[in-house]
C-alpha positions, 0 to 999 in steps of 0.5 A, a space after each residue: 609846498 606843504 610840510 610834508 616832504 615832497 617827492 617827485 616819482 618818476 616812470 610812474 604807471 598806473 600800478 606804481 601810483 596804486 601801490 605807493 599811495 596804499 603804502 603811503 597812507 600811514 606815511 603822509 608823504 607828498 608823492 607827485 607822480 611823473 609819467 617820464 622816466 628820469 635822465 638828464 632832460 626830465 631831471 629838472 621836473 624835480 627841482 625843489 623836491 628833497 627826494 625823488 624816486 626812480 626805477 630800474 631803468 631810469 638814468 642816474 648818470 653823473 650830469 643827471 645827478 648834477 641837475 638833481 642836486 642843483 635843484 636842491 635834491 638830496 635823497 634818491 629812493 630807488 624802487 628796485 634792488 639793483 643800482 648799476 644805473 646810478 653813478 656811485 662816485 658822482 652821488 657821493 661827491 654831490 652829497 646824496 644818500 641812495 636806498 634801494 629794496 634789496 629784496 621784495 619776492 625772489 619767488 615772483 623772479 624765480 617763479 618767471 624763470 621757471 615759466 619761461 622754461 616750462 614754456 620754451 619747453 612745452 612749447 605751450 605758447 605755440 600750441 595755444 596759438 594753433 588750437 585758437 586756429 583750430 590746429 591740433 597737430 603735435 609736430 613741432 611741439 615735442 619736449 623733454 622731461 625736466 626730471 633728471 636734467 641738469 640745471 646750472 644756476 648762476 648766482 645763488 643770492 636770494 632769488 637763485 636760492 629759490 630757483 635752485 629749491 624749485 628745479 631740485 623740487 622738480 627732481 633735476 640735478 642742480 649745479 651752482 656757481 657764486 663767489 660767495 657760496 650759499 649754505 641753504 643752497 648747498 642742501 639741493 645743488 652742488 657748487 663748482 666752477 662756472 666753466 663747469 656750469 656751463 659745460 654740464 648743464 642742460 639748462 643755465 639760468 642767470 641770477 647775478 646782479 650787473 657789476 663791471 665784472 658780470 657785464 657780458 658774462 654770457 659772450 662767444 667764449 662762454 656760450 661755446 663752453 656750453 652743451 650744444 642745444 642747452 636752454 639759456 634764461 636771464 631774468 636778471 640784468 639785459 647786459 649780463 649777455 652779449 645779445 649779438 653773440 646770442 643771436 649767432 649761437 641761435 643761428 648756428 644751433 649752439 644755443 637750443 633755446 632762450 628766455 629772456 625777461 630783460 635786454 641789454 638795451 631794454 631802456 628804450 623799449 620796455 614798459 611802454 607800448 609800441 605796438 602800433 609802431 615799428 621797433 627800430 632796435 635791429 638787434 632786438 627785432 632779430 631776436 624776435 624772429 627765432 621761434 626757440 626765443 621767448 621774451 617777456 618785457 621785465 615782468 618777472 617781479 610783477 606780482 601783487 605780493 612783489 609790488 606791495 613789499 616794493 612800494 612799503 620798502 620804498 615809502 620806509 626808505 623815505 621816512 628813514 631819510 625825513 627823520 634822519 634814521 639810518 637803514 639797512 637799505 641805504 646804498 653805501 658810497 664809500 
């Protein structure tokens, strides 16, 4: 290998390569693009690389980190905001440094949440298919005016704050919940307890990170607190929702519609093409049978603006590590 810092880039798609190479033009790192995702099986591919770059569904458990450390890797550049996929205690023990992309385009995700809401409400996906078949009937396509509806925003960080502002701009009443209240959100929303958000909202949208405390935040109990026929949107992390409880609520009519860009077992499905194969996840397959469920494959972040910023920040993080500089993007391991 040459004198440039060599980086093994896992879970590479053509668009990842396009944006990372453009961002790296002025930095000169040796980026080696690997199609497989990162786990304990593929970790040996990084032997000899001081740095690796991983994505949201890559597995960085203790065993994977042990293999990376044995191969000489010391830096992990995550090209995503969340780091729940990393065993932080093992990373600290093994002497890793980890960086992430804390903000890329909150508007991209917030706007996708709105797209899910609008599509579910006005059923434009179903109308599109009907018209292509020459069916111009309006039966079954009835929606509602968003104006005047109550929207609950769970999590008011950068993405949740943008989403709250968007919904307020549509003349919705916006309720918000977060452990740490956001002054900017107070201008467009009313903070209240989580059970009140569930109880009073026509639409509930999740914008919080996945932590031990938020895992299965949406479960049988929390769903029972919601208005019958409410809409639920999740563009954050799949395991915020207990999928089996979600299915039961859809079957009983407790929930009126659901829009998901994430799924708790998505690592075996999303970002790949299985159109010519049978999906073996029975829970996910059952979810797809509901006409009032809309699923997208973790694409909320996927805009040119966001991809450019993710790539730029990732490369900057690599440069900071190479030069021994500190960065606010480094994940604290204390």
